[in-house]
C-alpha positions as CSV (number, residue, x, y, z in Angstrom):
1,M,-22.9,-81.8,225.9
2,D,-24.2,-85.2,224.6
3,I,-27.7,-84.6,226.2
4,F,-27.8,-81.1,224.6
5,L,-26.9,-82.5,221.2
6,T,-29.4,-85.4,221.5
7,I,-32.3,-82.8,222.5
8,I,-31.3,-80.8,219.4
9,G,-31.4,-84.0,217.4
10,V,-34.9,-84.9,218.7
11,F,-36.1,-81.4,217.8
12,F,-34.8,-81.8,214.2
13,M,-36.4,-85.3,214.0
14,V,-39.8,-83.9,215.0
15,L,-39.4,-81.0,212.7
16,G,-38.5,-83.5,209.9
17,L,-41.7,-85.4,210.6
18,V,-43.7,-82.2,210.4
19,G,-41.8,-81.2,207.3
20,S,-42.7,-84.4,205.6
21,L,-46.3,-83.4,205.7
22,L,-45.9,-79.6,205.1
23,P,-44.1,-78.7,201.8
24,V,-42.8,-75.4,203.5
25,L,-40.3,-77.5,205.4
26,P,-37.8,-80.0,203.9
27,G,-38.7,-83.0,205.9
28,P,-36.0,-85.6,205.1
29,P,-33.1,-83.2,205.2
30,L,-34.3,-81.9,208.6
31,S,-34.6,-85.5,209.8
32,W,-31.0,-86.2,208.5
33,I,-29.8,-83.2,210.5
34,G,-31.3,-84.8,213.6
35,L,-29.3,-87.9,212.9
36,L,-26.2,-85.8,212.3
37,F,-26.6,-84.2,215.8
38,L,-26.9,-87.6,217.4
39,Y,-23.8,-88.8,215.6
40,M,-21.9,-85.7,216.9
41,T,-22.2,-86.8,220.5
42,D,-19.2,-88.4,222.1
43,A,-21.2,-91.5,223.0
44,V,-22.2,-92.6,219.5
45,P,-19.3,-93.8,217.3
46,N,-19.0,-91.9,214.0
47,D,-20.3,-93.8,211.0
48,T,-19.5,-91.7,208.0
49,L,-20.8,-94.3,205.5
50,F,-24.2,-94.4,207.2
51,L,-24.4,-90.5,207.4
52,V,-23.5,-90.1,203.6
53,I,-26.0,-92.8,202.5
54,T,-28.8,-91.3,204.6
55,L,-27.8,-87.8,203.3
56,L,-28.0,-88.9,199.7
57,V,-31.4,-90.6,200.3
58,A,-32.7,-87.5,202.0
59,L,-31.6,-85.3,199.1
60,L,-33.0,-87.7,196.6
61,I,-36.4,-87.8,198.2
62,F,-36.3,-84.0,198.6
63,T,-35.7,-83.6,194.9
64,L,-38.2,-86.1,193.9
65,D,-40.9,-84.3,195.9
66,Y,-40.7,-81.5,193.5
67,I,-40.7,-83.7,190.4
68,I,-43.3,-86.4,191.3
69,P,-46.4,-84.0,191.0
70,A,-45.3,-83.1,187.5
71,I,-44.7,-86.7,186.6
72,G,-48.2,-87.5,187.9
73,T,-49.6,-84.7,185.7
74,K,-47.8,-85.9,182.6
75,R,-48.7,-89.6,183.2
76,Y,-52.4,-88.8,183.4
77,G,-52.2,-87.1,180.0
78,G,-51.1,-83.6,181.1
79,S,-49.0,-81.3,178.9
80,K,-46.1,-79.1,179.7
81,A,-48.6,-76.4,180.6
82,G,-50.2,-78.7,183.1
83,M,-46.9,-79.5,184.7
84,I,-46.0,-75.8,184.9
85,G,-49.5,-75.1,186.4
86,T,-48.9,-77.9,188.9
87,T,-45.7,-76.2,190.1
88,I,-47.2,-72.8,190.2
89,G,-50.2,-74.1,192.1
90,L,-48.0,-75.9,194.6
91,I,-46.1,-72.6,195.3
92,L,-49.2,-70.6,195.5
93,G,-50.8,-73.2,197.7
94,M,-48.0,-73.0,200.1
95,L,-48.0,-69.2,200.2
96,L,-51.7,-68.4,200.4
97,P,-53.4,-68.9,203.8
98,I,-56.1,-71.2,202.4
99,P,-56.8,-74.4,204.4
100,G,-55.6,-77.3,202.2
101,G,-53.9,-75.0,199.8
102,I,-50.9,-77.3,199.4
103,I,-53.3,-80.0,198.2
104,I,-55.7,-77.9,196.2
105,G,-53.1,-75.6,194.6
106,P,-51.3,-78.3,192.4
107,F,-54.8,-79.7,191.4
108,I,-56.2,-76.3,190.4
109,G,-52.9,-75.2,188.8
110,A,-52.8,-78.4,186.6
111,F,-56.4,-77.9,185.7
112,I,-55.8,-74.2,184.7
113,G,-52.6,-75.1,182.9
114,E,-54.4,-77.7,180.8
115,K,-57.4,-75.4,180.1
116,S,-54.9,-72.6,179.0
117,N,-53.5,-75.2,176.6
118,N,-57.0,-75.7,175.0
119,A,-57.6,-79.1,176.6
120,N,-61.0,-80.3,177.1
121,S,-62.4,-80.5,180.7
122,D,-62.1,-84.3,181.0
123,K,-58.4,-84.2,180.0
124,A,-57.7,-81.2,182.3
125,L,-59.4,-83.0,185.2
126,R,-57.4,-86.2,184.5
127,A,-54.1,-84.1,184.6
128,A,-55.2,-82.4,187.8
129,F,-55.9,-85.8,189.4
130,G,-52.5,-87.0,188.3
131,S,-50.9,-84.0,189.9
132,F,-52.9,-84.7,193.1
133,L,-51.7,-88.3,193.1
134,G,-48.1,-87.2,192.5
135,F,-48.4,-84.8,195.5
136,V,-49.8,-87.6,197.7
137,A,-47.0,-90.0,196.6
138,G,-44.3,-87.4,197.3
139,T,-45.7,-86.7,200.7
140,F,-45.9,-90.4,201.5
141,L,-42.3,-90.9,200.5
142,K,-41.1,-88.1,202.6
143,F,-43.1,-89.3,205.6
144,V,-41.7,-92.8,205.3
145,I,-38.2,-91.6,205.1
146,A,-38.8,-89.4,208.2
147,I,-40.2,-92.3,210.1
148,I,-37.3,-94.6,209.1
149,Y,-34.8,-91.9,210.2
150,F,-36.6,-91.4,213.5
151,G,-36.4,-95.2,213.9
152,F,-32.6,-95.0,213.3
153,F,-32.4,-92.2,215.8
154,I,-34.3,-94.0,218.5
155,S,-32.5,-97.3,218.0
156,T,-29.0,-95.7,218.0
157,F,-29.9,-93.6,221.1
158,W,-31.2,-96.7,222.8
159,K,-28.0,-98.6,222.1
160,Y,-25.7,-95.9,223.4
161,K,-27.9,-94.3,226.1
162,H,-25.9,-95.7,228.9
163,L,-22.9,-93.7,227.7
164,M,-24.9,-90.4,227.5
165,L,-26.6,-90.4,230.8
């Protein structure tokens, strides 16, 4: 049973890494589920504090991923219309089968949102750039957390592998 749980854990770890780059999958929470499966094995001692802390970090990063692009838009002079445009663009970018839509969507959404708010083109472009930077920052944070969780997974597995095999 330990091998089965470990294999499922690895699957969720890989899914978490992929999800950290694709907004349609919640990367850090999926990586955390991989850790949970590893800690469900008989070989690995239960560490509730570790699991709670890593869950809270995963949920925080997951939440921030939706907030950071809007913060980037606002920081670069965007208005509420630009932040709403960023969010709509992100959602449409995920849903439409356009290559790079998840990157282009928030940028175009922020630009259209600012233009609808009677902003000049320079201000709208600055806000759109802020949205793009926010998206990249959020993706980077998710990827770093997924890599760290994968490192935890590998080191914990390595430590207790003799009990699993």
